[in-house]
C-alpha positions in Angstrom: 74.0 -144.8 -62.7 76.5 -146.0 -65.3 75.6 -148.5 -68.0 78.2 -151.0 -69.2 78.6 -152.9 -72.5 81.1 -155.7 -72.8 82.6 -156.8 -76.1 85.5 -158.9 -77.4 84.5 -162.4 -76.3 84.7 -165.4 -78.7 86.1 -168.8 -79.4 89.9 -169.3 -79.1 92.2 -172.2 -78.9 94.1 -173.0 -75.7 97.2 -170.8 -75.5 95.6 -168.0 -77.4 94.7 -164.4 -76.4 91.6 -162.2 -76.3 91.0 -158.7 -75.2 87.7 -157.8 -73.6 86.4 -154.3 -73.5 83.9 -152.7 -71.2 82.5 -149.4 -72.4 80.8 -147.2 -69.9 78.0 -144.7 -70.6 79.7 -142.0 -68.6 83.0 -141.0 -67.2 84.7 -143.7 -65.2 87.2 -141.3 -63.7 85.5 -141.2 -60.4 84.1 -144.7 -60.2 85.7 -146.3 -57.2 86.3 -149.8 -58.6 85.8 -151.4 -62.0 86.1 -155.2 -62.3 85.8 -158.2 -64.4 84.0 -161.3 -63.1 83.2 -164.6 -64.7 80.7 -167.4 -64.4 81.1 -170.9 -65.8 78.1 -173.2 -66.1 77.1 -174.7 -62.8 79.5 -172.4 -60.9 79.2 -169.2 -58.9 80.3 -165.9 -60.3 83.8 -165.2 -59.3 86.2 -162.2 -59.4 88.8 -162.2 -62.1 90.4 -158.8 -61.7 89.5 -155.3 -60.5 91.1 -151.9 -60.8 90.6 -149.1 -58.4 90.4 -145.4 -59.2 94.0 -145.1 -57.8 95.2 -147.6 -60.5 95.8 -150.4 -58.0 94.8 -153.8 -59.3 93.8 -157.2 -57.8 93.7 -160.5 -59.6 92.4 -164.0 -58.9 95.2 -166.4 -58.3 94.1 -168.5 -61.2 94.8 -165.6 -63.7 97.8 -163.9 -62.2 100.6 -163.5 -64.7 98.2 -164.2 -67.7 95.5 -161.5 -67.5 95.9 -157.8 -67.2 93.2 -155.3 -66.4 93.5 -151.6 -67.4 91.4 -148.6 -67.7 91.3 -145.7 -70.2 89.5 -142.9 -68.5 89.6 -140.8 -71.7 87.6 -143.5 -73.5 85.5 -144.5 -70.5 86.6 -148.1 -71.1 88.1 -150.9 -69.0 90.0 -153.7 -70.7 90.9 -157.2 -69.8 93.8 -158.6 -71.8 93.8 -162.4 -71.5 96.9 -164.4 -72.6 97.8 -168.0 -72.4 94.1 -168.9 -72.2 93.1 -172.3 -70.8 89.9 -174.4 -71.3 89.1 -173.7 -67.6 88.9 -169.9 -68.5 85.7 -170.7 -70.4 82.9 -168.7 -69.0 80.6 -165.7 -69.4 82.7 -162.6 -68.5 80.9 -159.7 -66.8 82.1 -156.1 -66.3 81.1 -154.4 -63.1 81.2 -150.9 -61.6 81.1 -150.0 -58.0 80.2 -146.4 -57.4 79.9 -143.9 -54.6 80.1 -144.3 -50.8 77.7 -147.3 -50.9 79.5 -149.0 -53.7 76.4 -149.2 -55.8 76.9 -152.0 -58.2 76.2 -152.1 -61.9 76.7 -155.1 -64.2 77.1 -155.5 -67.9 75.2 -158.1 -69.9 78.2 -160.4 -70.2 80.3 -161.7 -73.1 81.0 -165.4 -73.7 84.6 -166.6 -73.8 85.2 -170.2 -74.9 88.6 -171.8 -74.9 89.0 -175.0 -76.8 91.6 -177.6 -76.0 
């Protein structure tokens, strides 16, 4: 089972940008889906964006046009480029991998993103 380590979180002003990275412990080439989720205090974890092994992507409506998910199979890394950040984007961001026919799920430890107004 893959292990995931997120990095790139931090404090940024509204309108700013951050790039999150998710480094995997093994090749992600054959992992069905890689995704970014977030959880704000007092709220449920929600999907932000995901990318399939085919390269197809999905985004939450709240981030469409501002966030971009990508994967670099050579580096076993998935990225989340976040532009035009808003205070409501403040949350802990988690990377997830869904492997195999049963879509076995692995989560990273999370990285905090804080957007100040």
